[in-house]
C-alpha positions as CSV (number, residue, x, y, z in Angstrom):
1,M,96.3,109.1,187.8
2,D,94.8,105.9,186.5
3,R,91.3,106.8,187.6
4,E,91.3,110.4,186.3
5,L,87.8,110.1,184.9
6,A,86.2,108.6,188.0
7,G,82.6,109.9,188.4
8,R,82.4,110.9,184.7
9,T,80.6,109.4,181.8
10,A,81.9,108.7,178.3
11,L,80.1,108.0,175.0
12,V,81.8,106.1,172.3
13,T,80.1,105.6,169.0
14,G,81.0,102.7,166.7
15,A,82.2,100.9,169.8
16,G,81.5,97.3,169.0
17,R,84.9,96.4,167.7
18,N,88.4,97.7,166.7
19,I,89.0,101.4,167.6
20,G,85.7,102.0,169.3
21,R,86.1,98.9,171.6
22,A,89.7,99.9,172.5
23,V,88.7,103.5,173.3
24,A,85.8,102.3,175.4
25,L,88.0,100.1,177.5
26,E,90.7,102.8,177.9
27,L,88.2,105.3,179.2
28,A,86.7,102.6,181.5
29,A,90.1,101.9,182.8
30,M,90.3,105.6,183.7
31,G,87.2,105.3,185.8
32,A,84.6,106.5,183.4
33,N,81.2,104.9,183.0
34,V,80.8,104.1,179.3
35,I,77.9,104.3,176.9
36,V,78.6,101.7,174.1
37,N,76.9,102.5,170.8
38,T,77.0,100.3,167.7
39,R,75.0,100.6,164.5
40,A,73.8,97.0,164.3
41,S,75.3,94.3,166.5
42,A,73.8,94.1,170.0
43,E,76.0,91.0,170.6
44,E,79.2,93.0,170.0
45,A,78.0,95.9,172.0
46,N,77.0,93.7,175.0
47,A,80.4,92.0,174.9
48,V,82.2,95.3,175.1
49,A,79.9,96.5,177.9
50,A,80.7,93.3,179.8
51,E,84.4,94.1,179.4
52,V,83.8,97.7,180.5
53,E,82.0,96.5,183.7
54,G,84.8,94.1,184.4
55,L,87.0,97.2,184.9
56,G,84.8,98.3,187.8
57,V,82.5,100.9,186.2
58,R,79.0,101.0,184.8
59,S,78.0,100.7,181.1
60,L,75.0,101.4,179.0
61,V,74.3,99.9,175.5
62,V,72.5,101.8,172.8
63,V,72.2,100.0,169.5
64,G,71.3,102.4,166.7
65,D,72.7,104.3,163.8
66,V,73.9,107.8,164.9
67,S,72.9,109.1,161.4
68,S,69.4,109.1,162.9
69,A,68.4,111.9,165.2
70,D,66.2,109.3,167.0
71,T,69.3,107.3,168.0
72,I,71.0,110.4,169.4
73,D,67.9,111.3,171.3
74,E,67.8,107.8,172.8
75,I,71.5,108.1,173.8
76,M,70.9,111.4,175.5
77,E,67.7,110.3,177.3
78,R,69.2,107.2,178.7
79,A,72.5,108.8,179.6
80,T,70.7,111.6,181.4
81,A,68.5,109.2,183.3
82,E,71.4,106.9,184.2
83,F,74.3,109.2,184.7
84,G,73.1,112.8,184.5
85,G,74.9,113.6,181.2
86,I,77.9,112.9,179.1
87,D,81.3,114.3,179.9
88,V,83.4,112.7,177.2
89,S,82.1,112.2,173.6
90,V,84.1,110.2,171.1
91,S,82.7,110.1,167.6
92,N,84.1,107.0,165.9
93,A,81.2,105.6,163.9
94,A,82.2,105.2,160.2
95,L,81.4,103.6,156.9
96,R,84.0,103.7,154.1
97,P,82.8,102.2,150.8
98,H,85.3,101.9,148.0
99,Q,83.8,103.9,145.2
100,S,85.2,106.1,142.5
101,F,83.7,109.5,142.0
102,F,82.0,108.2,138.8
103,D,80.4,105.3,140.6
104,T,79.2,107.4,143.6
105,P,75.5,108.3,143.4
106,Y,74.3,111.3,145.4
107,E,72.5,109.1,147.8
108,D,75.7,107.4,148.8
109,W,77.4,110.7,149.2
110,L,74.7,111.9,151.6
111,R,74.8,108.5,153.5
112,I,78.5,108.8,154.3
113,L,78.2,112.4,155.4
114,D,75.2,111.4,157.6
115,I,77.3,108.7,159.3
116,Q,80.7,110.4,159.6
117,L,80.1,114.1,159.8
118,N,76.6,115.2,160.6
119,P,76.3,113.1,163.8
120,S,79.3,114.8,165.3
121,F,77.5,118.2,165.0
122,R,74.3,116.8,166.4
123,L,76.2,115.1,169.3
124,A,78.0,118.4,170.1
125,K,74.7,120.2,170.3
126,A,73.4,117.4,172.5
127,V,76.2,116.9,175.0
128,T,77.5,120.5,175.5
129,P,74.7,121.8,177.8
130,W,75.7,119.3,180.5
131,M,79.4,120.0,179.9
132,I,78.8,123.7,180.1
133,E,76.9,123.3,183.4
134,R,79.8,121.4,184.9
135,G,82.5,123.6,183.4
136,W,84.3,120.6,181.9
137,G,84.1,118.4,178.8
138,R,86.0,116.5,176.2
139,I,84.9,116.0,172.5
140,I,87.1,113.8,170.4
141,H,86.6,113.0,166.7
142,I,88.3,110.0,165.0
143,T,89.5,111.2,161.6
144,G,92.5,109.9,159.6
145,P,94.8,110.8,156.8
146,D,91.7,111.3,154.7
147,A,91.2,114.6,156.6
148,F,94.4,116.0,155.1
149,I,95.1,114.3,151.7
150,G,93.1,113.3,148.7
151,V,92.5,109.6,148.4
152,P,91.1,107.9,145.3
153,N,87.8,106.0,145.5
154,R,86.9,107.7,148.8
155,I,85.5,111.1,147.8
156,H,82.7,111.0,150.4
157,N,84.9,109.7,153.2
158,V,87.6,112.3,152.4
159,T,85.0,115.1,152.4
160,A,83.5,113.9,155.7
161,K,86.9,113.6,157.5
162,G,88.0,117.0,156.2
163,G,84.7,118.4,157.4
164,L,85.3,116.9,160.8
165,R,88.7,118.6,161.0
166,A,87.1,121.9,160.2
167,L,84.3,121.2,162.7
168,T,86.9,120.5,165.4
169,K,88.7,123.8,164.9
170,C,85.4,125.8,165.0
171,L,84.1,124.0,168.1
172,A,87.4,124.4,169.9
173,I,87.1,128.2,169.6
174,E,83.5,128.4,170.6
175,L,83.5,125.9,173.5
176,G,87.0,126.7,175.0
177,P,85.6,129.4,177.3
178,F,83.3,126.8,178.9
179,G,86.1,124.4,179.8
180,I,85.4,122.1,176.9
181,T,88.2,120.8,174.6
182,V,87.6,119.5,171.1
183,N,90.3,117.5,169.3
184,D,90.9,114.9,166.6
185,V,92.7,111.6,166.6
186,A,93.8,110.5,163.2
187,P,94.6,106.8,162.8
188,G,96.8,105.6,160.0
189,I,96.9,102.1,158.5
190,L,95.8,99.7,161.3
191,A,95.8,96.0,161.7
192,T,92.1,95.6,162.5
193,E,89.1,93.7,161.3
194,R,88.0,95.1,157.9
195,N,85.5,94.6,155.2
196,D,87.8,93.3,152.4
197,E,85.6,94.9,149.7
198,S,85.9,98.3,151.2
199,H,89.7,98.1,151.7
200,P,91.2,96.2,148.7
201,Q,94.4,98.1,149.0
202,I,94.9,96.9,152.6
203,S,93.0,93.7,153.2
204,P,94.5,90.3,152.3
205,G,93.6,88.9,148.9
206,P,95.3,86.3,146.7
207,V,98.5,88.0,147.9
208,D,98.6,89.2,151.5
209,R,99.4,93.0,151.3
210,R,99.8,93.6,155.0
211,D,103.5,92.8,155.3
212,D,104.2,95.0,152.3
213,L,102.2,97.9,153.8
214,A,104.1,97.6,157.1
215,D,107.4,98.0,155.3
216,T,106.2,101.4,154.1
217,V,105.6,102.7,157.6
218,P,108.7,104.3,159.2
219,V,108.2,102.6,162.5
220,G,108.1,99.3,160.8
221,R,104.6,98.0,161.7
222,L,100.9,98.7,161.2
223,G,99.1,100.5,163.9
224,T,96.7,98.9,166.4
225,A,93.4,100.0,167.8
226,D,95.2,100.4,171.2
227,D,97.6,103.0,169.6
228,V,94.5,105.1,168.8
229,A,92.9,104.5,172.2
230,Y,96.1,105.7,174.0
231,A,95.8,109.0,172.2
232,C,92.1,109.3,173.1
233,R,93.1,108.5,176.7
234,F,95.4,111.5,176.9
235,L,93.0,113.9,175.2
236,A,90.1,112.8,177.5
237,S,92.2,113.3,180.7
238,P,92.2,116.4,182.9
239,R,95.8,116.8,182.0
240,A,94.9,117.7,178.4
241,G,93.1,120.9,179.3
242,Y,95.4,123.1,177.2
243,Y,95.1,120.9,174.1
244,T,92.2,122.0,171.9
245,G,91.5,122.3,168.2
246,T,94.4,120.0,167.6
247,V,94.9,116.6,165.9
248,M,97.0,113.7,167.2
249,C,98.3,111.7,164.2
250,C,98.8,108.0,164.8
251,F,100.5,107.5,161.5
252,G,103.7,105.8,162.5
253,G,105.5,108.6,160.5
254,M,103.9,107.5,157.2
255,W,102.4,110.9,156.3
256,N,103.9,114.3,156.9
257,V,100.8,116.4,157.6
258,P,100.0,119.3,159.9
């Protein structure tokens, strides 16, 4: 069952590093051609694409911010020309500034929603005609504990992730009759590359906090990008056809949420 997605095409946004890169490689290992999207770094995107092709499938790189309708249009135009359409869509693009409610201007609020929530709606509108035509599709949103619990200094991110959870449930109901499943994968605290200014509670500073954080996780370690990718692998597979509207929590037992 290793090549369960042979002949299909997957899109992964925010795929230049960390979770996105790991998901892109997992789907490629399943036999899917992969569209690698990043907001800014063509170098990172091309490196991931080379790894994807090393797994015996084709890749396509689209550098652009998915908060822009023009980027989504480009993704769809090139995907249609190269592969016919997109069978698996993974929304992973994110930006998480560390700002209190009092320090968050409305423009920043809109910017985060436009990166983390609104593109998932636009992508669903764009990819579903092909999925409906084929009677099969997988849509996966990367959320996190922010989709379930309040977090200080992240009001825009929490709202966006909570919105994604609600979007997933609604899409699952409307798209289920067409053979399309829609699910979330929620990463907990991961040992990944981070912007220290955006994650002062996690990233190393004068005192390295990572070991202390690992001690708070019941399984005794921080998560990895691969842990998240393994969840996406299952939800993208034909075997996951009865899973829809759900969330797979990669928390290591740290949060008890639905």
